[in-house]
C-alpha positions as a Python dict, from the first residue, in 0.01 Angstrom:
ca = {
    (1, 'A'): (0, 0, 0),
    (2, 'R'): (278, 242, 88),
    (3, 'G'): (470, 175, -230),
    (4, 'S'): (171, 258, -448),
    (5, 'Q'): (106, 578, -249),
    (6, 'R'): (466, 688, -309),
    (7, 'D'): (432, 619, -679),
    (8, 'R'): (112, 822, -696),
    (9, 'D'): (274, 1108, -503),
    (10, 'R'): (572, 1105, -739),
    (11, 'E'): (342, 1116, -1041),
    (12, 'R'): (146, 1406, -893),
    (13, 'A'): (466, 1596, -812),
    (14, 'Q'): (595, 1534, -1164),
    (15, 'A'): (269, 1665, -1309),
    (16, 'R'): (293, 1980, -1094),
    (17, 'T'): (650, 2063, -1191),
    (18, 'G'): (594, 1981, -1555),
    (19, 'A'): (850, 1803, -1765),
    (20, 'K'): (1145, 1986, -1608),
    (21, 'G'): (1310, 1696, -1435),
    (22, 'K'): (1687, 1674, -1449),
    (23, 'Q'): (1823, 1855, -1751),
    (24, 'K'): (2187, 1762, -1705),
    (25, 'D'): (2205, 1615, -2054),
    (26, 'D'): (2224, 1930, -2266),
    (27, 'G'): (2443, 1761, -2526),
    (28, 'L'): (2761, 1935, -2412),
    (29, 'T'): (3085, 1791, -2287),
    (30, 'P'): (3213, 1904, -1945),
    (31, 'E'): (3472, 2122, -2122),
    (32, 'Q'): (3203, 2290, -2332),
    (33, 'R'): (2995, 2353, -2019),
    (34, 'R'): (3296, 2520, -1852),
    (35, 'E'): (3350, 2739, -2158),
    (36, 'R'): (2983, 2835, -2163),
    (37, 'L'): (2986, 2928, -1794),
    (38, 'E'): (3303, 3134, -1838),
    (39, 'M'): (3149, 3321, -2131),
    (40, 'Q'): (2836, 3393, -1925),
    (41, 'R'): (3052, 3527, -1640),
    (42, 'R'): (3247, 3750, -1878),
    (43, 'C'): (2928, 3890, -2027),
    (44, 'R'): (2800, 3972, -1678),
    (45, 'R'): (3126, 4146, -1583),
    (46, 'R'): (3150, 4369, -1892),
    (47, 'P'): (2875, 4618, -1797),
    (48, 'Q'): (3012, 4635, -1442),
    (49, 'R'): (3359, 4725, -1569),
    (50, 'K'): (3219, 4989, -1800),
    (51, 'R'): (3015, 5142, -1517),
    (52, 'H'): (3324, 5139, -1294),
    (53, 'R'): (3532, 5316, -1560),
    (54, 'V'): (3264, 5579, -1610),
    (55, 'Q'): (3246, 5643, -1237),
    (56, 'E'): (3625, 5676, -1218),
    (57, 'G'): (3618, 5917, -1511),
    (58, 'I'): (3354, 6131, -1343),
    (59, 'M'): (3555, 6136, -1021),
    (60, 'Q'): (3869, 6242, -1210),
    (61, 'L'): (3681, 6515, -1396),
    (62, 'E'): (3533, 6648, -1073),
    (63, 'A'): (3878, 6653, -912),
    (64, 'K'): (4023, 6846, -1209),
    (65, 'N'): (3739, 7099, -1201),
    (66, 'R'): (3798, 7173, -833),
    (67, 'Q'): (4160, 7274, -888),
}
């Protein structure tokens, strides 16, 4: 009785979450996954660097204007 209840609960949970399941198999090798993650990290860092440079430039301009 307990085994069948577990099976039913698993089926219900699967239906609620949809067909997500484990998506580890994306067709990539571990090396390709590492490269993809590194590229995503780089893309996230680029706007931060640009913002930082702009802020530094503003600070330098303000310092020059004060003198």
